[in-house]
C-alpha positions as CSV (number, residue, x, y, z in Angstrom):
1,M,12.6,-8.2,-6.7
2,E,15.5,-9.6,-5.7
3,A,16.3,-13.2,-4.6
4,S,16.1,-12.2,-1.1
5,D,13.0,-11.1,-1.4
6,R,11.5,-14.8,-3.2
7,L,7.7,-16.0,-1.9
8,A,8.4,-19.2,0.9
9,P,6.7,-22.0,-0.9
10,A,4.1,-21.6,2.3
11,D,3.5,-17.8,1.4
12,R,3.5,-18.6,-2.3
13,R,0.5,-21.8,-1.4
14,R,-1.7,-19.6,0.4
15,L,-1.4,-16.4,-2.3
16,R,-2.3,-19.1,-4.5
17,G,-5.0,-20.1,-2.9
18,L,-6.9,-16.2,-2.5
19,G,-5.9,-15.9,-6.1
20,H,-7.8,-18.5,-7.2
21,A,-11.2,-17.2,-7.3
22,E,-10.2,-13.8,-8.5
23,R,-11.2,-12.9,-11.9
24,P,-8.1,-10.8,-14.2
25,V,-8.2,-7.2,-13.6
26,V,-5.9,-6.6,-16.4
27,L,-6.1,-7.9,-19.9
28,V,-3.2,-8.4,-22.3
29,G,-3.8,-8.7,-26.6
30,R,-2.4,-8.1,-29.2
31,E,-0.4,-4.8,-28.7
32,G,1.6,-7.1,-25.7
33,L,2.8,-5.3,-22.3
34,S,2.5,-1.4,-23.9
35,A,2.3,1.7,-21.7
36,T,-1.4,1.4,-21.2
37,V,-1.2,-2.2,-20.1
38,V,1.8,-2.0,-17.5
39,D,-0.1,1.2,-15.9
40,A,-2.9,-0.1,-16.2
41,A,-1.9,-3.2,-13.9
42,R,0.5,-1.2,-11.3
43,Q,-2.7,0.7,-10.7
44,A,-4.4,-2.6,-10.0
45,L,-1.4,-3.3,-7.5
46,A,-2.1,-0.2,-6.2
47,A,-5.7,-0.9,-5.6
48,R,-5.3,-4.7,-3.6
49,E,-1.7,-6.7,-3.0
50,L,-2.8,-9.3,-6.1
51,I,-3.8,-9.5,-8.7
52,K,-4.7,-11.4,-12.4
53,V,-3.4,-10.8,-15.6
54,R,-4.4,-13.2,-18.4
55,F,-3.0,-13.2,-21.4
56,G,-5.8,-13.2,-24.1
57,R,-5.5,-15.4,-27.5
58,G,-4.9,-11.6,-29.4
59,Y,-1.3,-12.0,-28.1
60,E,1.3,-13.9,-30.2
61,G,4.2,-13.8,-27.1
62,D,5.1,-16.3,-25.4
63,A,2.4,-15.6,-22.2
64,A,5.0,-17.6,-19.9
65,E,8.1,-14.7,-20.8
66,A,5.6,-11.8,-21.2
67,A,4.7,-13.1,-17.2
68,A,7.9,-12.4,-16.0
69,K,9.2,-9.7,-18.2
70,L,5.7,-7.8,-16.3
71,A,7.0,-8.3,-12.9
72,C,9.9,-7.1,-13.8
73,E,8.0,-4.2,-14.9
74,L,5.3,-4.1,-12.1
75,D,8.6,-5.1,-8.9
76,A,5.9,-7.8,-8.3
77,H,5.8,-10.8,-7.1
78,L,5.2,-13.9,-9.7
79,V,3.0,-16.0,-7.5
80,Q,2.0,-18.2,-10.3
81,A,1.8,-18.7,-14.2
82,I,-0.9,-21.0,-15.8
83,G,-1.1,-21.4,-19.5
84,R,-2.1,-17.5,-20.5
85,T,-3.1,-16.8,-16.6
86,A,-0.8,-15.2,-14.6
87,L,-0.8,-13.9,-10.6
88,Y,0.7,-11.3,-9.1
89,W,1.3,-9.9,-5.5
90,R,2.9,-6.8,-4.0
91,P,2.6,-6.1,-0.5
92,Q,1.4,-2.2,0.0
93,P,3.9,0.0,1.7
94,T,2.6,0.7,5.1
95,A,4.3,3.8,7.6
96,G,5.6,1.5,10.1
97,D,7.4,-1.3,8.1
98,G,10.0,0.9,6.1
99,G,8.3,0.0,3.0
100,R,8.0,-4.2,2.7
101,G,4.4,-3.9,3.7
102,P,2.3,-6.4,5.3
103,S,3.7,-10.3,5.2
104,P,1.9,-12.7,2.9
105,A,0.9,-14.9,5.7
């Protein structure tokens, strides 16, 4: 995401609230950010705009760095990263908005 695409603090807060009850839909293990993991995250984001990813105990890298890298690979906003859990949001494009998708509000 570009710097101009940053989430407003109120939007980030709202998305964190929505994501709080979500369960992780993608688990990153000792293989790290493999193509399979990235594809699974892409499919999850295509199905729903907000997903939670868990970096398991088998993952030996820095979870915060991996969370930021995955956000770039997914072209998604990293809403929040706490410990080994990260929350991502990517708006789904709609026909009338030029591909920007709905706002988080």
